[in-house]
C-alpha positions as CSV (number, residue, x, y, z in Angstrom):
1,M,9.0,64.2,4.8
2,F,10.0,60.6,4.3
3,D,13.3,61.3,2.5
4,F,15.2,59.4,5.1
5,L,13.6,56.2,3.8
6,E,15.4,56.5,0.5
7,G,17.9,53.8,0.0
8,Y,16.2,51.4,2.5
9,D,14.1,48.5,1.4
10,V,11.3,48.9,3.9
11,L,8.8,46.9,2.0
12,G,11.3,44.1,1.5
13,A,12.0,43.9,5.2
14,F,8.4,43.7,6.1
15,W,7.8,41.1,3.4
16,T,10.5,39.0,5.2
17,T,8.6,39.6,8.4
18,V,5.3,38.4,6.8
19,Q,7.1,35.3,5.5
20,L,8.6,34.5,8.9
21,A,5.1,34.9,10.5
22,L,3.2,32.8,7.9
23,L,5.7,29.9,7.7
24,S,6.1,29.8,11.5
25,A,2.3,30.0,12.0
26,V,1.8,26.9,9.7
27,G,4.5,25.0,11.5
28,S,3.3,26.0,14.9
29,L,-0.3,25.0,14.0
30,V,0.8,21.5,12.9
31,W,3.1,20.8,15.8
32,G,0.9,22.5,18.3
33,T,-2.1,20.4,17.2
34,L,0.0,17.2,17.7
35,L,1.1,18.4,21.1
36,A,-2.5,19.1,22.1
37,A,-3.4,15.6,20.9
38,M,-0.7,14.2,23.0
39,R,-1.8,16.1,26.1
40,V,-5.4,14.8,25.9
41,G,-4.4,11.3,24.7
42,P,-4.7,8.0,26.6
43,V,-0.9,7.2,26.5
44,P,0.8,8.3,29.7
45,L,4.2,8.7,28.0
46,M,2.9,11.0,25.3
47,R,0.9,13.0,27.8
48,G,4.0,13.4,29.9
49,F,6.1,14.5,26.9
50,G,3.4,17.0,25.8
51,T,3.1,18.5,29.3
52,F,6.9,18.6,29.7
53,Y,7.4,20.3,26.3
54,V,4.8,23.0,26.8
55,N,5.7,23.8,30.4
56,T,9.4,23.9,29.5
57,V,9.3,25.9,26.2
58,R,6.8,28.5,27.5
59,N,9.3,29.4,30.3
60,I,12.4,29.8,28.0
61,P,12.9,33.2,26.5
62,L,12.4,33.2,22.7
63,T,15.8,34.8,22.2
64,V,17.5,31.8,23.8
65,I,15.6,29.4,21.5
66,I,16.5,31.4,18.4
67,L,20.2,31.6,19.4
68,F,20.2,27.9,20.2
69,S,18.8,27.2,16.7
70,S,21.7,29.1,15.2
71,L,24.6,28.4,17.5
72,G,23.5,25.0,18.8
73,L,22.0,23.3,15.8
74,Y,24.1,24.8,13.0
75,S,27.4,25.9,14.6
76,T,27.7,23.0,17.0
77,L,25.8,20.1,15.5
78,G,26.1,21.1,11.9
79,V,22.4,21.0,11.0
80,S,22.2,23.0,7.8
81,L,18.5,22.5,6.9
82,G,19.4,21.8,3.3
83,T,21.3,25.0,2.5
84,H,24.7,26.6,3.1
85,D,23.6,30.1,2.0
86,T,23.9,32.2,5.1
87,D,20.8,34.4,4.6
88,T,18.6,31.4,3.7
89,L,20.0,29.3,6.5
90,N,19.4,32.1,9.1
91,F,15.8,32.5,7.8
92,R,15.1,28.8,8.1
93,L,16.6,28.6,11.5
94,A,14.5,31.5,12.6
95,V,11.4,29.8,11.3
96,L,12.4,26.7,13.2
97,G,12.9,28.5,16.5
98,L,9.7,30.5,16.2
99,T,7.8,27.3,15.4
100,L,9.2,25.4,18.4
101,Y,8.4,28.3,20.7
102,T,5.0,29.3,19.4
103,S,3.7,25.7,19.1
104,A,3.6,25.6,22.9
105,F,1.1,28.4,23.0
106,V,-0.9,27.0,20.1
107,C,-1.2,23.7,22.0
108,E,-2.7,25.4,25.0
109,A,-5.1,27.4,22.8
110,I,-6.3,24.3,21.1
111,R,-6.5,22.4,24.4
112,S,-8.7,25.2,25.7
113,G,-10.9,24.6,22.6
114,I,-11.0,20.9,23.3
115,N,-12.2,21.6,26.8
116,T,-15.3,23.4,25.4
117,V,-16.5,20.3,23.5
118,P,-19.1,18.4,25.6
119,V,-17.7,15.1,27.0
120,G,-20.9,13.4,25.8
121,Q,-20.0,13.8,22.2
122,A,-16.7,12.0,22.6
123,E,-18.4,9.3,24.6
124,A,-21.1,8.9,21.8
125,A,-18.4,8.6,19.2
126,R,-16.6,5.9,21.2
127,A,-19.9,4.1,21.7
128,I,-20.3,3.6,17.9
129,G,-16.8,2.1,17.7
130,L,-14.6,5.0,16.7
131,S,-10.9,4.9,17.9
132,F,-9.4,7.6,19.9
133,S,-7.7,9.2,16.9
134,Q,-10.9,9.1,14.9
135,V,-12.8,10.7,17.8
136,L,-10.2,13.4,18.2
137,F,-9.7,14.3,14.5
138,L,-13.3,13.8,13.3
139,V,-15.4,14.9,16.2
140,V,-13.4,16.9,18.8
141,L,-10.8,19.0,16.9
142,P,-13.2,20.4,14.3
143,Q,-15.3,21.9,17.1
144,A,-12.2,22.8,19.2
145,F,-10.7,24.9,16.3
146,R,-13.9,26.8,16.0
147,A,-13.8,27.7,19.7
148,A,-10.1,28.4,19.6
149,V,-10.1,31.0,16.8
150,G,-9.9,33.9,19.4
151,P,-7.0,32.5,21.4
152,L,-5.2,31.5,18.2
153,T,-5.6,35.0,16.8
154,N,-3.8,36.4,19.9
155,V,-1.0,33.8,19.3
156,L,-0.7,34.8,15.7
157,I,-0.4,38.5,16.5
158,A,2.2,37.7,19.2
159,L,4.1,35.6,16.7
160,T,4.1,38.5,14.2
161,K,5.7,40.8,16.8
162,N,8.0,38.0,18.0
163,T,9.6,37.8,14.5
164,T,11.7,40.8,15.5
165,V,13.8,38.4,17.6
166,A,15.1,36.9,14.4
167,A,17.3,40.0,14.1
168,A,19.5,38.3,16.8
169,I,20.8,35.9,14.1
170,G,20.9,38.4,11.2
171,V,17.6,37.8,9.4
172,A,16.9,40.9,7.3
173,E,13.4,41.7,8.7
174,A,11.9,44.9,10.0
175,A,13.8,45.0,13.3
176,T,17.1,44.5,11.5
177,L,16.3,47.3,9.1
178,M,15.3,49.6,12.0
179,K,18.7,49.0,13.7
180,E,20.5,49.6,10.4
181,M,18.6,52.9,9.9
182,L,19.2,54.0,13.5
183,D,23.0,53.4,13.1
184,K,23.1,55.8,10.1
185,E,20.3,58.3,10.8
186,A,19.7,60.4,13.9
187,L,16.0,60.2,13.5
188,L,14.8,58.0,16.3
189,L,11.2,59.1,16.5
190,Q,10.6,59.1,12.7
191,I,12.2,55.7,12.1
192,S,10.4,54.1,15.1
193,A,7.1,55.5,14.0
194,V,7.5,54.0,10.5
195,I,8.4,50.6,11.8
196,A,5.6,50.7,14.4
197,F,3.1,51.8,11.7
198,G,4.2,48.8,9.6
199,F,3.6,46.4,12.4
200,C,0.2,47.9,13.1
201,C,-0.7,47.4,9.4
202,L,0.1,43.7,9.8
203,T,-1.5,43.0,13.2
204,L,-4.6,45.2,13.3
205,P,-6.3,43.8,10.2
206,T,-5.3,40.3,11.3
207,G,-7.0,40.8,14.6
208,L,-10.1,42.3,13.1
209,I,-10.5,39.7,10.3
210,L,-9.9,36.7,12.5
211,G,-12.1,38.2,15.2
212,W,-15.0,38.4,12.7
213,V,-14.2,34.8,11.6
214,G,-14.2,33.7,15.2
215,K,-17.7,35.1,15.7
216,K,-19.0,33.5,12.5
217,V,-17.7,30.0,13.2
218,A,-18.3,30.0,17.0
219,V,-20.3,26.9,18.2
220,K,-23.6,28.0,19.6
221,R,-24.3,26.1,22.8
């Protein structure tokens, strides 16, 4: 029944997809948190930069950002990210592009969590002499992350599906494999079903597990 899969590294392609998603998720969480800190910070220049970045990146197609990472950063500016191996370079450029794009959505998810924290808590923290950064990272963000688990889960699921765009620069992930299989096999429905099932196996457990985590860590008000 699945003889058409012989000769194709389906598991390897999906492992590349998982790596893309995990590395991009970590990078997006770090950069998105910093962007959220800028957007709620007291420095007008940083607030302006955070707002400009989020509003701009969210309105640019991911394909454009991925292609810019490859054609703009590497081909034009010569940014090699520490390697000249084509496959490794394309993978790193894809992670960079996915991180730059997804961090804008992570920022908004975290900022929504920040808005759930009562203002009085921040005021009380400032009253005992804590600086803005101490208030943010010791008082506000820990509660904000607990409230933002649900939105961040949606962002992670979207990121996992968005890894297919990495095929545009030749990263050997699931979408690239699907195109290769369709070029050689006249089995559109079967191949599409296998790839779709693979993505469901990645995203459905993620949503269920993180949904359960979100309920457990939710702040009771």
